[in-house]
VEXLO-808212 format. One line per field, with one value per residue: x, y, z of N, C-alpha, C in turn. Coordinates in steps of 0.1 Angstrom, whole numbers, plus 5000, padded with zeros to 4 digits. Last residue first. Example, Ala and Ser with C-alpha at 12.3 -4.5 7.8 and 13.67 -1.06 7.14 Angstrom:
n_X: c(5128,5132)
n_Y: c(4978,4943)
n_Z: c(5071,5078)
ca_X: c(5137,5123)
ca_Y: c(4989,4955)
ca_Z: c(5071,5078)
c_X: c(5129,5132)
c_Y: c(5000,4967)
c_Z: c(5079,5078)
***
This chain:
n_X: c(6865,6885,6886,6898,6902,6910,6916,6914,6925,6925,6916,6910,6893,6873,6849,6833,6841,6850,6870,6898,6920,6935,6922,6934,6934,6935,6932,6928,6926,6902,6892,6864,6862,6862,6859,6843,6863,6892,6927,6950,6961,6972,6987,6988,7009,7021,7049,7072,7096,7103,7082,7062,7036,7007,6982,6971,6945,6938,6933,6904,6883,6860,6866,6890,6917,6944,6974,6988,7010,7030,7025,7007,6985,6961,6934,6910,6883,6849,6831,6806,6778,6771,6771,6802,6821,6847,6869,6897,6924,6940,6960,6964,6989,7010,7032,7034,7035,7026,7029,7021,7020,7009,7000,6995,6986,6993,6975,6970,6946,6921,6908,6930,6930,6936,6943,6963,6986,6982,6974,6983,6973,6983,6973,6974)
n_Y: c(1087,1105,1118,1144,1160,1190,1194,1214,1228,1208,1211,1201,1183,1155,1143,1146,1126,1095,1078,1071,1054,1065,1093,1127,1155,1155,1166,1160,1167,1160,1161,1161,1134,1103,1077,1068,1063,1051,1042,1027,1045,1070,1078,1104,1115,1140,1156,1165,1157,1137,1119,1111,1086,1072,1051,1039,1023,0997,0983,1002,1018,1008,1006,1029,1020,1028,1018,1019,1046,1066,1092,1102,1077,1077,1068,1073,1081,1090,1115,1139,1134,1150,1169,1158,1141,1143,1126,1126,1113,1121,1117,1125,1140,1140,1149,1175,1207,1232,1241,1220,1195,1187,1162,1151,1124,1110,1089,1069,1052,1041,1069,1097,1127,1159,1166,1171,1180,1193,1211,1219,1228,1237,1236,1245)
n_Z: c(0454,0477,0508,0527,0557,0573,0607,0637,0657,0688,0722,0755,0769,0766,0769,0747,0730,0744,0752,0772,0777,0808,0827,0822,0806,0770,0736,0700,0666,0641,0608,0589,0564,0549,0551,0531,0511,0527,0528,0535,0564,0583,0613,0633,0660,0682,0697,0710,0701,0719,0715,0691,0685,0669,0654,0624,0605,0598,0622,0628,0620,0632,0659,0671,0692,0714,0731,0765,0775,0774,0781,0763,0750,0723,0701,0675,0669,0677,0661,0665,0643,0610,0591,0577,0602,0623,0645,0668,0686,0717,0745,0779,0799,0816,0801,0794,0809,0783,0756,0728,0701,0669,0651,0617,0596,0565,0542,0513,0492,0488,0470,0469,0489,0501,0536,0566,0579,0613,0643,0675,0707,0740,0773,0807)
ca_X: c(6862,6878,6889,6888,6906,6901,6922,6908,6916,6931,6913,6918,6893,6885,6859,6830,6846,6840,6866,6887,6908,6936,6926,6925,6941,6928,6940,6923,6934,6906,6899,6873,6857,6861,6868,6837,6854,6879,6916,6938,6963,6960,6990,6978,7006,7014,7040,7059,7090,7112,7082,7076,7041,7021,6986,6981,6951,6941,6940,6913,6897,6860,6865,6876,6912,6930,6967,6983,7000,7032,7033,7021,6990,6974,6939,6921,6891,6862,6834,6820,6784,6772,6759,6791,6816,6833,6865,6883,6919,6931,6958,6961,6978,6997,7032,7026,7038,7029,7022,7029,7015,7020,6994,7004,6982,6997,6979,6975,6958,6932,6906,6921,6936,6928,6943,6951,6986,6986,6973,6983,6974,6979,6981,6970)
ca_Y: c(1074,1104,1106,1141,1148,1183,1194,1205,1235,1215,1207,1208,1197,1161,1140,1154,1140,1105,1077,1080,1048,1060,1079,1117,1149,1156,1162,1165,1163,1168,1153,1169,1142,1118,1083,1070,1076,1049,1052,1021,1037,1065,1073,1094,1112,1128,1155,1167,1167,1148,1128,1114,1098,1071,1063,1037,1035,1006,0976,0992,1021,1012,0994,1026,1024,1024,1026,1013,1037,1053,1084,1107,1085,1073,1074,1067,1074,1086,1101,1136,1137,1139,1165,1168,1142,1147,1131,1124,1118,1113,1124,1115,1142,1136,1135,1167,1193,1228,1249,1229,1200,1192,1170,1154,1136,1111,1103,1071,1059,1032,1056,1088,1115,1151,1168,1168,1168,1194,1199,1224,1217,1241,1230,1247)
ca_Z: c(0449,0465,0501,0517,0550,0564,0594,0627,0649,0677,0708,0746,0772,0762,0780,0759,0728,0741,0739,0770,0772,0795,0826,0827,0818,0783,0747,0713,0677,0652,0618,0595,0576,0546,0561,0544,0510,0521,0530,0529,0552,0578,0600,0629,0646,0679,0685,0715,0693,0717,0727,0693,0691,0674,0662,0635,0611,0588,0611,0633,0615,0618,0650,0667,0679,0712,0722,0753,0777,0768,0790,0762,0761,0728,0714,0681,0659,0681,0661,0666,0655,0620,0596,0576,0588,0622,0632,0665,0673,0708,0732,0769,0790,0822,0805,0786,0810,0797,0766,0735,0714,0677,0662,0628,0603,0579,0547,0526,0495,0489,0478,0463,0485,0492,0522,0559,0572,0599,0634,0661,0697,0726,0762,0793)
c_X: c(6866,6876,6880,6893,6895,6908,6913,6915,6909,6921,6922,6917,6899,6884,6872,6840,6844,6846,6855,6883,6896,6922,6927,6931,6931,6937,6932,6932,6929,6915,6904,6879,6868,6855,6868,6846,6847,6872,6904,6925,6950,6963,6977,6982,6995,7010,7034,7048,7076,7106,7092,7077,7056,7025,6999,6984,6961,6949,6944,6920,6907,6873,6865,6876,6897,6925,6953,6975,6996,7022,7035,7030,7004,6977,6952,6926,6902,6870,6848,6822,6799,6779,6759,6778,6805,6830,6851,6880,6904,6928,6949,6958,6977,6986,7018,7024,7029,7033,7025,7021,7025,7015,7005,6997,6992,6994,6984,6977,6960,6945,6917,6919,6926,6936,6934,6952,6974,6985,6978,6984,6973,6982,6975,6979)
c_Y: c(1072,1090,1105,1129,1144,1171,1185,1206,1226,1221,1215,1202,1206,1177,1148,1153,1149,1119,1087,1081,1057,1054,1076,1103,1140,1151,1164,1159,1168,1161,1163,1162,1152,1125,1098,1076,1078,1062,1049,1029,1031,1058,1066,1090,1103,1127,1141,1166,1171,1160,1139,1124,1099,1085,1061,1051,1031,1019,0985,0984,1011,1015,0997,1013,1021,1028,1020,1022,1030,1043,1070,1099,1089,1082,1069,1075,1066,1078,1098,1121,1134,1143,1154,1162,1152,1149,1134,1129,1115,1120,1115,1123,1129,1136,1130,1153,1184,1213,1245,1235,1209,1199,1174,1163,1138,1124,1101,1086,1061,1039,1047,1076,1106,1139,1159,1171,1164,1180,1203,1212,1223,1230,1234,1240)
c_Z: c(0435,0461,0489,0509,0540,0557,0585,0614,0639,0668,0699,0732,0761,0763,0777,0770,0740,0740,0735,0756,0771,0790,0811,0824,0824,0794,0760,0725,0690,0662,0629,0607,0579,0558,0559,0554,0523,0520,0522,0531,0547,0564,0595,0614,0644,0665,0685,0705,0699,0709,0726,0704,0691,0680,0668,0641,0622,0593,0599,0621,0619,0612,0636,0658,0678,0699,0720,0744,0764,0771,0785,0771,0759,0740,0718,0693,0666,0671,0667,0668,0655,0632,0606,0581,0588,0607,0632,0651,0672,0695,0724,0756,0781,0812,0811,0791,0802,0797,0781,0746,0721,0690,0671,0638,0614,0585,0561,0529,0510,0492,0477,0472,0479,0488,0514,0544,0564,0593,0620,0652,0683,0716,0749,0784)
***
């Protein structure tokens, strides 16, 4: 079992930046891949980004590539999502998720553990 606690969401104007944090606890983390998903009202979960605790390559959705950066600090068992050049279309609830599996998992159905979600609102 692994528990995920998210923070860092909020309200920001278009063009601004936010950094989301995902703190993990509970058991060995090295076998877990970590991802960020988001869900806008009335829409399906959308893959945003993914990173492995073991240092595998990172992955990004085309819609955020070049604007968002995923990273981690092993000593803190924490993953981050740095979001720059935010757009109103980025408005959504953002979720941190973890799974035991291969790198490159991009479907929400492939992730077993989830955080509670944090709201990101980008004003125009």
